[in-house]
C-alpha positions in Angstrom: 2.4 14.1 -11.4 1.8 15.4 -7.9 0.2 14.1 -4.8 -3.0 15.9 -4.0 -2.8 18.2 -1.0 -5.7 16.3 0.6 -3.4 13.3 0.8 -0.3 15.2 1.8 -1.9 16.3 5.0 -1.8 12.6 6.2 2.0 12.3 5.8 4.3 12.2 8.8 8.1 12.0 9.2 8.1 8.2 9.6 6.1 7.8 6.3 9.2 9.0 4.3 11.2 6.2 5.8 8.4 3.7 5.2 8.0 4.7 1.6 11.8 4.4 1.1 11.6 0.9 2.5 8.7 0.0 0.2 10.8 1.2 -2.8 13.7 -1.0 -1.6 11.5 -4.0 -1.1 10.0 -3.6 -4.6 13.5 -3.6 -6.1 14.7 -6.5 -4.0 12.0 -8.5 -5.8 13.3 -7.3 -9.1 16.8 -8.3 -8.2 18.3 -4.9 -8.8 18.5 -3.8 -5.1 18.0 -0.1 -5.8 17.4 2.1 -2.8 16.5 5.7 -2.0 16.9 7.7 1.2 14.0 9.0 3.2 15.3 12.5 2.5 15.0 11.9 -1.2 11.5 10.6 -0.7 10.7 13.8 1.2 12.1 16.0 -1.6 10.1 14.1 -4.2 6.9 14.5 -2.3 7.5 18.1 -1.5 8.1 18.8 -5.2 11.8 19.8 -5.1 12.7 16.6 -7.1 9.9 16.5 -9.7 9.3 13.0 -11.2 10.1 12.3 -14.9 8.9 9.2 -16.7 11.0 6.1 -15.8 12.8 7.6 -12.9 12.9 6.6 -9.2 11.0 9.8 -8.4 8.1 8.7 -10.6 8.0 5.3 -8.8 8.2 7.0 -5.4 5.2 9.2 -6.3 3.2 6.1 -7.3 4.1 4.3 -4.1 3.4 7.4 -2.0 0.0 8.1 -3.6 -1.2 4.5 -3.1 0.2 4.4 0.5 -1.4 7.8 1.5 -4.8 6.8 -0.1 -4.7 3.6 2.0 -3.7 5.5 5.1 -6.5 8.1 4.6 -9.1 5.3 4.0 -7.9 3.4 7.1 -8.2 6.6 9.3 -11.6 7.3 7.8 -12.8 3.7 8.7 -11.5 4.0 12.2 -13.2 7.3 12.8 -16.5 6.0 11.4 -16.7 3.0 13.7 
């Protein structure tokens, strides 16, 4: 599982922190309070921490992909006004 390069071009430094916060919020709702650092999120997205099924990295990839798709679509809508 990898984020397409077309989506990676939309990521900024602050997005790593935001994705880490989204991960934290998901786990607060599950009552397990797991967290990850923004540095870990960056390593996962950059491919230095490849995701395996059932790991935090896999969940981060899912969150990041959905977030970046939304961000790309939002930017496209703004530019097409």
